[in-house]
N, C-alpha and C positions, 0 to 999 in steps of 0.2 A: 361657164358650168360644167362640168364632164359627170354625165348621170350614173355612170358607173358605178355599180356599188354604194349607189344613192340612199338603199333603205340601212346600210349599214352607216352612211354617215350620218343621216338624219336620225336614227337612235342612238349614237357619237353625241350628237347636239343636244338633243333631249335630256342625255346623261349630262354635261355638260351644264347645259343651266338649270338641272334640276339641283346638281351640287351649289352652285355659284347661288341662287337662293338660300339652300338652306343651310349653309355655312356658316361661320360668324367672322372666315379673316377669307382675305382676297385672294384667288387662286388665278395667276396671268393663263391665258390661252396658250402661250409657249409652251407650259408644264405639258396641258394636254396634249397640245401637239405634240410635242416628244414623245407621250405616253401612247398615242394613239397611231401612230405613225409605226409601232411595232405590230400592230395587230387589222389595220385599216387603211384603207389607201386613200390617204388624206394630201394631196399633194404640196402645198405650203400653207404655211401660216393665214396667209391672207384669203386661201378657199374657208378657211375654217372661220374665219372672224366675220364672212360673207354667208355662211351656212345657218350660224347665230343670230346672225342680224335678220336674215329672211324666215327663220324660224319663230322669231318673238314678233316678228311684224306678220306671220302667219296667224298665230296665234292672239292676236291684237295685245300683246303683252299680258296677258293674263296666267299669272303663273300658279295663281289658287284653284283648284278646282272644289267646288263645292259637295258635299254626299249623296246627294240626289244625281247630279252629273257623273259622278264618280260609279255609283250604283247602275247606271243607263249603260254607260260604256263596258263595264265588266259582265254585263249581263246578256250586251251582243257579243262579247268575248265567250262566253261562255256559250252561249247555242250557236254561233258557228263552229266550236270546235267538237262538236255533237254530229 
């Protein structure tokens, strides 16, 4: 996997997974790949699928965050911005 622009790819994959989790209808990765390739350097659909799989494994497939955890990370972000 090419690490160039990895932070953009990571953000893209997190948005894709979030949309899939919250939407009531199924959206194929081919659609996301077509849209993302306009703005982000994702080389092929296989790479997008691989990134999605790695991301889900990294978060242990926990797609729901409780309020306490959200508050903790929000505070860390605010503290880092100061």
